[in-house]
N, C-alpha and C positions, 0 to 999 in steps of 0.2 A: 606908651604902647610901644611894642616893638615892632619893626618891619615884618609887614606880611600878616599881622593880625587884624581881624575884622570886628568891628562892633556889633553887638547883638542887635538883631532885628527888633524893633518896637511896633512893628504892624499889628493891627488888632487882629485877632483870629475870628473867623466868621463864628457864629454861635453854633452850639451843637444842636441837633434837632431836637432833642428833649427840651433843651432851654427854650427853644423857640417855641415848642408846644406848650410848655408852662407858661409862657409869656403872651400867648396868642388870646385873642378875645375869645369869648365863650363860643361864640358862633363859629369862629373859624376852628376851634378845637373839636366842636362837635362835628363839624363837617368832615374833619378828618377822620374822626373815629367812625362815622357812618359809612366811610369807604372800606373800614375794616369788618365791620358788622353793622348791617342796616337795621338797627334797632334804636328808636329815639331814647327809650328808657335807659338803654346801656350806654348811649353816648353821653346822655345827660348826667348820669352817675359818675362815671369815669372822669368827665371835664370837671364836675362840681367839686373833685377832691384835690385839684391841682394847687399848689405846685407838688411835684413828684421829686425825691431827692436823687433818684436815680431808675434806670429803665426796668430792674427787677421790681421796684416796688409799683411803677405804673402797670406792670404786666400782671402782678398779683393783684392789683385793684381791678384790672380788667376782668380777670378769672372769676374774682368774687362777684362782680356786678353780672357777670354772664350767668353764674349759678342761680340767680335770682329772676331770671326771664320766666316769666308766665307763658302758658301755650301761645297764646294771642300774640305775645312779642315773640316768639319763636316763629310763629308763622310769618310775621312780618318780615322779618330776617331772611326766612328761607325765600319769600317771595322776590328776593332780590341776588338769589344765588342761582347757579346754573351747574349743568353737568360738568364733572372734571374732563378737562381736554386730554386728548392723547398727543404724543409726539407726532410732528408732522409726517416723518418717515414711517409711522405704523402702518402695517400692512391694514388694507381697507377691510379684510373680513373682521377685523378687531372693532372698527367703527361700527359695522353693522351689528356684530353682537353686542356691543355696548349699547347701541340705539334700543335695541329690542328688549335687552334687560331693564334698561332705565323705563321704557315704556310700561313694563310690567310693573315696577316698582312705583311708578308715579301714579298709576291707575289704582293701585292699592293703598297707597298712604297720602295720595293728593298734593304731593310736593316733590321737588327736584330731590335727586340723591346727593347729599354732600358728603365729603370725606376730606381730610388734611392729607396731603400728599408730600409733606415735609420728610425728607430722608429717603424718599422712595427713588431709585435711580430711574432715570426716563426709560432705559430699556425695559423696566419691570414694571412700567405703569398701566399698560393695558391689562396685563393679567391680574395686577393687584387691584384695579378698579372693579374688573368683571367680577372676580372672586368674591370681593366684599359685597357688591351690589346683589349678587345671586344669594349670598349668604344671608345677608340682612333682610334679603325679601321675605325670608321664611319667619322674621319675627312677627308678634303681635304690636299692634299700634302703639301700646304704652310703651313696650321696651324699645321700639324702634325709635320715639320721641326723646327716650333718656339717651340714647346713642347720637341721634341728631343733635342734640342740645350740647353734648361733649364735642362732638365735630365741629360744631359752631363755635364753641369757645376756643378750640383748638387754631381753626382757620382765623378767628379774630386776633388771637395771640399772636401768630405767625405774621399775618399782615402789619400789624401795630408795631412788632419788633422790626421788621425789615422797614417800615417807613421811618422809625425813629432812630434806626442805627444809620441811616442815610446810606444804605448800601447800593442803591441803584440810582440812575437818573429817574427823576420823578416817582419814586417808590411809593409815594401816597396816592397814586392814581388808582381809581378804582380797578378791579381786577378785569382782565379781559372777558368776554363772554366765554364759558367753557373752562376757565380757571377757578379751581376753588382753592389754590395753595399759593402762598407768597412765591413758591419757586415751580409752580406748574408751567409744563411749555403752552404756548399758544397753540390752540387746537387747528388740525389741519383739515377740519371738516368742512 
């Protein structure tokens, strides 16, 4: 070796989050999955098909399992969701309007309004959620059930992707009350 050269480091790399998920016991894997979408059927199906070669394969399997959820499974998942949160600096009138729109929505459909906020800038969150909840309140129950199922699938996909990319400290924690997106802000209500 020449002077000033260094030997390569042989320190072991920490396991990738996907590798850890693949290696986890079934109970641990299902627990993680239930934090992404509270459906025992969905979590069982996704966990049962491990190991996944990459995150895209896992997300595709999660999508497929979500498409198979019955109305009862969807109702159980919805019972663990909450209204999307607004940024803490959002004008309080937006909170009042959102609360009123959500109350009307919940009275009609019997469950919380869910929507994926992935890609929505924080400054546009209030208007986006309020417009969506008002628009979707006009749906008949069957149409809204289809939309809700798709939104839950998107939420699960986003949460699972965030969790297994290791993007944040403790990214696998259940979303805070009011957050229905992996990047939804904590509500200031």
